[in-house]
Backbone as numpy.savetxt, mean C-alpha at the origin, in Angstrom:
# Nx Ny Nz CAx CAy CAz Cx Cy Cz
-2.69 -18.48 23.98 -3.07 -17.24 24.60 -4.07 -16.48 23.72
-3.80 -16.39 22.43 -4.70 -15.68 21.52 -6.06 -16.36 21.49
-6.05 -17.68 21.38 -7.32 -18.41 21.34 -8.09 -18.25 22.65
-7.39 -18.18 23.76 -8.05 -17.97 25.05 -8.72 -16.60 25.11
-8.05 -15.58 24.60 -8.63 -14.23 24.58 -9.85 -14.20 23.67
-9.75 -14.84 22.52 -10.91 -14.92 21.62 -12.08 -15.58 22.32
-11.83 -16.72 22.94 -12.89 -17.47 23.61 -13.50 -16.64 24.74
-12.67 -15.95 25.51 -13.17 -15.13 26.62 -14.10 -14.02 26.13
-13.92 -13.59 24.89 -14.76 -12.55 24.31 -15.80 -13.11 23.36
-16.01 -14.41 23.45 -17.00 -15.12 22.64 -16.77 -14.92 21.14
-15.50 -14.92 20.75 -15.11 -14.87 19.34 -14.44 -16.19 19.02
-14.64 -16.66 17.80 -14.10 -17.97 17.44 -13.39 -17.89 16.10
-12.33 -18.64 15.98 -11.53 -18.68 14.75 -11.84 -19.96 14.00
-11.91 -19.85 12.69 -12.08 -21.03 11.85 -10.69 -21.63 11.65
-10.44 -22.78 12.22 -9.10 -23.37 12.19 -8.61 -23.65 10.77
-9.52 -23.89 9.83 -9.10 -24.11 8.44 -8.52 -22.83 7.82
-8.88 -21.69 8.38 -8.39 -20.41 7.86 -7.21 -19.86 8.67
-6.80 -20.57 9.69 -5.72 -20.11 10.56 -4.38 -20.69 10.13
-3.33 -19.95 10.43 -1.96 -20.42 10.20 -1.20 -20.31 11.51
-0.49 -21.37 11.85 0.27 -21.38 13.08 1.73 -21.70 12.79
2.62 -21.17 13.60 4.06 -21.43 13.52 4.64 -21.07 12.15
4.18 -19.98 11.58 4.71 -19.50 10.30 5.76 -18.44 10.57
6.83 -18.43 9.77 7.85 -17.39 9.90 7.37 -16.08 9.30
6.59 -16.18 8.23 6.06 -15.00 7.54 4.61 -15.26 7.16
3.82 -14.18 7.18 2.43 -14.27 6.76 2.13 -13.07 5.88
1.53 -13.30 4.72 1.07 -12.21 3.86 -0.31 -11.79 4.35
-0.47 -10.49 4.61 -1.74 -10.00 5.12 -1.97 -8.58 4.63
-3.03 -8.38 3.89 -3.44 -7.06 3.41 -2.30 -6.29 2.73
-1.55 -6.97 1.87 -0.49 -6.31 1.12 0.79 -6.11 1.89
0.88 -6.75 3.05 2.09 -6.65 3.88 2.61 -8.06 4.15
3.89 -8.15 4.43 4.49 -9.39 4.89 4.81 -9.16 6.36
4.17 -9.96 7.22 4.34 -9.83 8.66 5.29 -10.93 9.12
6.33 -10.55 9.84 7.29 -11.51 10.38 7.75 -11.03 11.74
8.69 -11.75 12.32 9.21 -11.33 13.63 9.93 -9.99 13.54
10.34 -9.59 12.34 11.01 -8.30 12.14 10.01 -7.15 12.10
8.74 -7.46 11.89 7.71 -6.43 11.77 6.97 -6.56 10.45
6.42 -5.46 9.99 5.66 -5.44 8.74 6.51 -4.84 7.63
6.43 -5.44 6.45 7.11 -4.95 5.25 6.09 -4.93 4.13
6.41 -4.18 3.08 5.55 -4.16 1.90 5.72 -5.49 1.16
4.61 -6.06 0.72 4.65 -7.29 -0.07 5.44 -7.02 -1.36
6.44 -7.82 -1.67 7.24 -7.61 -2.89 6.40 -7.55 -4.17
5.28 -8.23 -4.20 4.40 -8.16 -5.37 3.83 -6.76 -5.54
3.55 -6.09 -4.44 3.03 -4.72 -4.51 4.12 -3.75 -4.96
5.35 -3.99 -4.50 6.47 -3.16 -4.96 6.63 -3.31 -6.47
6.53 -4.54 -6.95 6.65 -4.79 -8.38 5.52 -4.09 -9.14
4.30 -4.16 -8.62 3.16 -3.51 -9.27 3.37 -2.00 -9.35
3.89 -1.41 -8.29 4.14 0.04 -8.29 5.24 0.39 -9.28
6.32 -0.37 -9.27 7.45 -0.03 -10.15 7.15 -0.27 -11.62
6.19 -1.14 -11.91 5.82 -1.42 -13.31 4.60 -0.62 -13.76
4.07 0.23 -12.90 2.87 1.01 -13.23 3.18 1.92 -14.40
2.37 1.93 -15.44 2.62 2.83 -16.58 2.35 4.28 -16.20
3.01 5.20 -16.89 2.80 6.63 -16.62 1.33 6.96 -16.83
0.69 7.56 -15.83 -0.73 7.91 -15.94 -0.98 8.92 -17.07
-2.11 8.75 -17.72 -2.47 9.65 -18.82 -3.72 10.47 -18.52
-4.32 10.24 -17.34 -5.51 11.01 -16.97 -5.66 11.01 -15.44
-6.61 11.78 -14.97 -6.83 11.94 -13.53 -7.17 10.61 -12.87
-8.00 9.82 -13.51 -8.40 8.53 -12.95 -7.19 7.63 -12.69
-6.26 7.60 -13.63 -5.07 6.77 -13.48 -4.14 7.31 -12.38
-4.06 8.62 -12.25 -3.26 9.21 -11.17 -3.87 8.84 -9.82
-5.19 8.92 -9.72 -5.88 8.53 -8.48 -5.58 7.08 -8.13
-5.62 6.21 -9.11 -5.32 4.80 -8.86 -3.91 4.60 -8.35
-2.96 5.28 -8.98 -1.57 5.17 -8.57 -1.37 5.72 -7.16
-1.93 6.90 -6.88 -1.80 7.49 -5.55 -2.52 6.65 -4.49
-3.61 6.01 -4.88 -4.30 5.13 -3.94 -3.43 3.96 -3.51
-2.78 3.35 -4.48 -1.91 2.21 -4.17 -0.68 2.66 -3.39
-0.01 3.69 -3.86 1.20 4.13 -3.16 0.89 4.75 -1.80
-0.24 5.44 -1.70 -0.62 6.04 -0.43 -0.86 5.02 0.67
-1.31 3.84 0.29 -1.53 2.76 1.25 -0.22 2.39 1.95
0.89 2.59 1.26 2.20 2.24 1.81 3.01 3.46 2.23
2.38 4.59 2.42 3.08 5.83 2.72 3.94 5.75 3.97
3.57 4.93 4.92 4.37 4.84 6.15 5.75 4.24 5.91
5.93 3.60 4.76 7.22 3.01 4.42 8.09 3.93 3.57
7.54 5.08 3.16 8.26 6.00 2.27 8.49 7.32 3.00
9.74 7.61 3.27 10.09 8.86 3.94 9.70 10.05 3.06
9.00 11.02 3.62 8.54 12.23 2.91 7.58 11.91 1.76
6.74 10.93 1.95 5.80 10.55 0.88 4.97 11.75 0.42
4.47 12.54 1.35 3.63 13.68 0.99 4.34 14.65 0.07
5.59 14.93 0.35 6.37 15.83 -0.50 6.63 15.22 -1.86
6.94 13.94 -1.87 7.22 13.25 -3.13 5.98 13.21 -4.01
4.83 12.90 -3.42 3.60 12.75 -4.19 2.88 14.07 -4.44
3.39 15.16 -3.88 2.71 16.45 -3.97 2.38 16.90 -5.38
3.33 16.78 -6.30 3.06 17.25 -7.66 2.04 16.35 -8.37
1.98 15.08 -7.99 0.95 14.20 -8.56 -0.42 14.58 -8.00
-0.47 14.91 -6.73 -1.72 15.33 -6.11 -2.24 16.61 -6.76
-1.35 17.50 -7.14 -1.75 18.75 -7.81 -2.46 18.47 -9.13
-2.12 17.37 -9.78 -2.77 17.02 -11.05 -4.26 16.72 -10.87
-4.66 16.42 -9.64 -6.06 16.09 -9.37 -6.92 17.32 -9.15
-6.29 18.48 -9.02 -7.02 19.72 -8.71 -7.35 20.51 -9.97
-8.34 21.34 -9.87 -8.74 22.29 -10.91 -9.23 21.65 -12.20
-9.36 20.36 -12.24 -9.91 19.71 -13.42 -9.04 19.75 -14.66
-7.83 20.26 -14.55 -6.96 20.29 -15.73 -5.78 19.35 -15.50
-5.68 18.37 -16.35 -4.61 17.38 -16.24 -3.49 17.76 -17.20
-2.36 18.20 -16.64 -1.20 18.56 -17.47 0.03 17.91 -16.86
0.45 16.82 -17.46 1.64 16.10 -16.98 2.86 16.96 -17.27
3.76 17.08 -16.28 4.96 17.90 -16.46 6.18 17.19 -15.88
7.32 17.87 -15.90 8.56 17.27 -15.41 8.50 16.96 -13.91
7.84 17.83 -13.15 7.69 17.58 -11.71 6.89 16.30 -11.46
5.84 16.12 -12.25 5.03 14.91 -12.11 5.86 13.68 -12.46
6.66 13.78 -13.50 7.52 12.66 -13.89 8.50 12.33 -12.78
9.11 13.35 -12.18 10.06 13.12 -11.08 9.37 12.46 -9.89
8.18 12.90 -9.55 7.43 12.30 -8.44 7.04 10.86 -8.75
6.63 10.64 -9.98 6.18 9.32 -10.38 7.33 8.31 -10.32
8.50 8.75 -10.75 9.65 7.84 -10.76 10.15 7.61 -9.35
């Protein structure tokens, strides 16, 4: 069915790059299965092992990675709020709120 729709729209798949009859597929940092989409365990490991940021650039990197998965984290905006505040006003001052959000 998928290949028929592609063909009808003059789109073609490279069969060497296709996977068929797989239970799980890793795609763009997600694991896609019949259950739906989940965060790739490697990305969870990368987030949990991320060192405490020491400057604005590192906070941006951390928020970029975690923000990509925000749909999987209940109240992500509230949790990440104190880290986002570190990006404002040009003054980077790590505090207890930032530590709590980071953890």
